[in-house]
N, C-alpha and C positions, 0 to 999 in steps of 0.2 A: 471420484470428485473432477469437476470441470471449474475452473476458474476463467472469467472474461473481465478483462479491466475495460474502462471508459472513461471519458472525460478529458484526455489530455490535448493538449495544442499548444497554438503559441502566444504568449503572454506578455506584454512590456514588462519590466523591472518595477517591482511595486504591487503589481497585480495580484489577481487570486484564480483559482483554479480549484473545482471540486472532483476529484478521483473516484469511481466508483468501482466494485470488484462484486460480480455478480456470480453465486456458486450455485451448482447443478449436479444432480447425480446422486446428491446426499443430504440430509440437515449434516448444517455446521456450527449448530450452537453449543455444542461441547468441545469445539474444537478452538486452540488459540489462533490468531490470524493476524498478517501484518504485511506491512509496505518495505520494499526495498527499492532501490534505484542502482543503474549501470550508466555512467557516463562513459563518452566514447573513449577507448583505450584503458579504462580505469576495472577496476575490479567492482563486483556486486555488493553494495553496502547497504546497512542495516536502514532504515528510516523512522517506522514506528510499529510496534504491538499492539495487540489487545488481546487479553485472554478472554477464556468463555465467560468469566465473572465480571469482566470490564475494565478489569487492570489494565493501564496503558505505560508504557514504555516509549521514550524517544530519544532519538539521536541529539547529541549536544546542539550539532548543526541546524537543527530543527525548532528547537523547544522554544514555544513560545510564539511560532509563526505555523506550525502545523496541528491540526486536530484529528485523530485517528477516532472513528467511531464504527459501531455495528448494530444492524438491523436482524436479530435472529428470527423474528418472523417471516422476514423477507429472503433471508438467507443471503445478505448483504454486507458488505462493509466497505468504509467510505475515509476518504482523507481528504479535509479542508486544507487547503495551502493557501495561506495568505501573506503578503510582504514578498512575495517571490522575489529571489535573487538570480541572476546570471546563471551561477555556481548551482543551482538546482537544476538547469538543465539536464536531463537523464530520461533513460526511460525507465518508467516505474513499474514494478512487477508486485502484483499481488502473491502473498504465500499463505498459505495452511498448514499445520503441524498435526498429524494425527498418528496416535500410537495404535500400531497392527501387529498384531502377534509377538508384542515384546518389541518391536523396532518403531522409532520414531521416524515417520515418514514426511517428506514435504512434497506438497502439491504447488505448482507454479500456473500461472496465467501466461498469456502471450506478450506480454506488456504493451504499455500506451506512451507516447513520445511527449513529453513535457519541453518545452524550448520558452526561453525566458530571454528576451533582449534587453538590452543596456540602452 
């Protein structure tokens, strides 16, 4: 599975961005997918996930501001980010979890930079 993120950029505080994750090489409708982010000098943190059935989970820091969604027909996942804050500045990574031969394997994209200016 290959994952490619897009949609990052520079935005002012209070603004919005929509990130996209395109999956290729395999159908991903049966896999859980999610978004993670990593700020400079910090560890990679969980942002949001969506299961194959559409159940969503969010980090407390983004609840009410971010919305994760997926389009299985297009092999795509999205992250709508509203009311962005400077603390949201990070590289955002697309993630896919797949059970392979009894092992849970994680696939990652290359990341897309989101910068929020104050």
